[in-house]
N, C-alpha and C positions, 0 to 999 in steps of 0.2 A: 372467720372462716376457721379451717386446718388443714392446712397444703400438705405437702408433700413437693413437689417442686414447682415451683415459681422461678421461670424464665428469667422476671425482669431484677432478679438478684444480680446476674449481667451483667447490668443495662446501666448500673447506681450511679456513678460518677464515667467522667470523659477516663481518664485510668483506668477503671475495669473495664469498660470494652473497649481503647484500644488492646490492654494483655489478650481477653478471651478472644479477639476478631480474628475470623479464619482467611479474611482472603485479604491480599499486603502486597500492593501496586511497586513497582522498582522503578523510576528513572531508568535505568537500564531499559526494561522492557519498549521502553519508546523509539519510536519512528517517524521520520519531518517529512512529511512530500516535498517538494522544490522545486521549482519551475521554475529554465531558466527560459527565454526569447533571445533567438539570433537577432533581433533587430531593436534592441536595445538598451540605453548606456546607460543607463538607472532605472531601480526598483520604478515595479507602478502594479499599483495597490488593485486586487481583483475584487470588484463590485460586491458578487454576490459570499466575499469569504471575507469579511471581515477581518484584518488585520495580517492575510496573506500576499503575497508580493510576488510578477514576474516579476523573477529577477534580470541582468543581467549575464554576458559569462565571466567579466570583470570583479561580480559579484557574490558570485557561490565560494569563492576561498572562506572569506567576512560569517558569508551563515553556514556556514559547516562547522567551522572553527567556534562561534555563538552555540549550537547545536552539542558537539562536547563540550564546553564549559558548564553547558546546561548536563552534563553527565546523562544523556539521553544513549540509546544504543542503537543507535543509525539514521540515515539517512536514507530517502529513494526521489533516486534522480528521474524528472521528465523535461522534456523540454520539442520547444518549439521552433520550428525551421523556417526561415526566410522563403522557401521554394517546397511547395508540396509537386508529388508527380502520384499517377495512378498507381504505383509500384513503390511507394515509401522509399524510396531510390535517396534518400537524405538519410535515413538510417544504421544506415552501412557505408558512408563515410566516414574513414578515417579523421576524416578534416571536419563530420557531419556535426554540429551545434549537442547534441548531448555528448558526445563519444568525446567532444573537448569538455564539454561540463564534466563526464568521471573521470579524466586525469585534473583536474583543476582540484575535483575533491575529495580524490586519495591523496593525494599531496599534502591538501589543507590535513586531511584525517590521521596519519601516519597510523597509529598502531589504538587514536580514540574511541573513535566508534567503528562500523561497519558501514560501508558505500555500497547501498541496494542499487541497482536501475531498470527504469520500464524495460523490459524485451515487448512490445508488442509496436503495429503500423499506425495505427489509430492516429498517431500526429503526426506519421509525414505522410498519410495519401492522402487525394485530394477531395477521391469522395469521402474520406471520415471512417473510412472498415478496418478493424485490424487485422488487414488480409490483403491478398490481390483477388481480384475480381476474374471471374470465367465470364465467355463470351455474351452468359446471359446475367449476367452484372448481382453474382452471387460470389460469398467469399469463395473458393477452390481450397479447401487445406491442406492438402499433401501439396501445392503451388509454397502457398505458405508459410508454411513448416519446413521449407527450402528456404524459405528467405531469411527465417527466427535463427536457421544456425549460423546465415552467415554477418546477423546483425549480431548477435551470443557470443563469436569470434573479436566481434570490432570491440564488443563489449568488456569481455575481460582483458583483449589488450593494452584498452587507456587504460583499468587498473580498475574496475570494478572485483567485489567482493562475490556480492551475490546478484543473480540477473532477477528479473521478476517479470514469470511469462507468467503473461494479465491475459493474452488473449483468444483462451478460451480453445486451442482448437487440437481433435484428437490427434494424441502421439503425440506432442512440443516437449513435452521432456523427456522423453527414452531419444527424441529425435537431435534436441540440446543437448543431454550427458553425451552422448555419440562422438558428437563434435568435437565439443569443448574437452573429451578426454583424445581423439586422437591428435589434438592439435596442444596438446600437454597440457593444461588446466585442472587435471583432477583436482585443486583445490579450490576452485571455483563455487561456491554453491547456486542452487537453482528453488527459488522462494515461490511454486505454483498457486498460482489462483486456482486454487485445485473445485472451492464449489463459488464461479462467480455468477453473479445472477443477476438477468437483464431488469434493472430496475428504477424506477422511480426516484430516486435518489442520488442521480448523479449528476442532477442540472448544473451547481455550481463549474464541476469538473471543465463539463465541454467548455464555461466557460474561460479558465483558468488555461485551459490549452486552445485554444483559438479553435474547438472545437467545428468541421467542416461535413460534420456527420449528413447523409442523402441515407433517408430512411431508418430501419433501426436494425438489434443486435438480436434478434430475437432467436435467431440460425443459430447460434452458438452462443449464446450465452443464456445461462438457466430460464426454466422458468418458475415465477418466484413461486407459485402452490406443492410444487414438489421439494421434501423435507430426502427423502431414499436417494435420491438420485445425487444430491447431495454428497453424501459419503459414501455413495458408489464413485464420483471423479473422483472422491478424495483419495480411496481404496488404488486407482487405476494412477495416480497420480505418483503417490507410492515406492509401488509396484516399480516403477519406470526409472525408479532415481528422485524420486524429489527430498528434497535437504529440509525442506519446511513447505507446510501445507497453507495455504490462504481459504478464509473468508470473506465474503465480500457481496454484502455489505455486511454492520455486523450486527446492528441494534434489530433488526425485523428477522435475523435471523439467530438469533442466540442456539435457535433447535439446534439449528442443521450445526452453528459449533460446536455445542455439546456432544454432538454424537460424534462430528470429527475426533475432538480433541483426545474421545473416551478412545476409540477404535484405533490412535494414529502411535508411531511409534516413533514419529522423530515432532520437530516441535511446532506448535500450530500456530498461526498468526489470525489477528483479525482487526479491516480497516473501517474504519468508522468512518467513512467518505461525507462529501466534499456536504449533503443536505444533511445529513446528519449534526454534521460542526453547525451550518447555516442557520439549523432551525434553534439552537441554542440561541447561536449569537442573535439571532433578529428577536424571540424571548426574551432578553436578559436587554435586550435594549430599550423593551418597546415596557421594562420595569416589572415582565411578569415572571420571569422566577430567575434566582441566585444562580449568576455566570457559573464563580466559581464552582458551586457544588451540585451546581447543573453537570460540569464537564469530566469532577471529580465521580460521577457515580455511573457513569456511562462507562466509566474508565473500570471502576469496580466490576461494572457488573460485566462488561467483556472476559476479566480476566475472571471472576467468578465461572463463569460458564467454560472457560478452558482454555485461554487465548494465554499462550506462552511473551509474544508477542504481540503489540499493540500499532498502528501503524493509522497517528492523525495530525491534526493540521494543531495542536495544540500544546504539540505536545515537548517544549521547553516550556511551556508558564506551567505546564504540568507536574515537569521537574521542582517551578521549584515550590512550587502546594504540597506535595508529599512531601518535602523537603522540608519545608516545616511544618508539617506534618504530625514529623517523625518522631 
């Protein structure tokens, strides 16, 4: 055959493939979620998230140090309090489990990695929703945003570098930015969960945080059918002052991730959520797929779609694999 173009020439050897590779994920792009439970004194495995534990407060420092040693970019803290109430009051308590965990993590991290904190009420409310409820049982947007402001200040005072606004309330970014700036925390960054979908892939996370959810979150999280709305939400959050924009989940929404990355002037993150991680783990445990290859392929696809940052439960292992493959 007489062919002028033979793309296979650039696939002939591992060295050639490495040389021409378009996307090169790095450990520094990765963020590891950590779950801290107020009632534990030893790690407790999360059955639906193999390899992931709920940690006691005393285990936070070691987990952060291990993440820093692995060379990943950050950790994202979630917490499970002993007592929940309708208003999620433990979220704003200076001695609440999340704020104590932030202080531990920040002390362990130093300048080696970024400490992010989940800013949402779902782990702290006895009804499991991401905000306070009105008389009819609906999440009250504006009243919730006022609580987010108090929560933001508590997290900033505890030492968080980045606040992960995950509640999907209208106006939350602007309100939290104002509260932080007014209190002298101009250098604390906001990661906005800009396009967070009402997804079926959050199941294992609900176990991880002992979710008390009653009903669903479809009145504030996005409809999975909507692509343009994801770009709109991201544009609004960027205009309100978000420093980083998040798309969540990742793999079913790579089109939205690519849209947001194409229009954004700030870094873009993707959250490889619990259900996505658990699918790989379950299939690998059954011998149906190659675990390492699947996690690396998933990571590559998110970065290829435009993610500058990837939140993943496999962050530490991915960092090791990336070093081995370099």
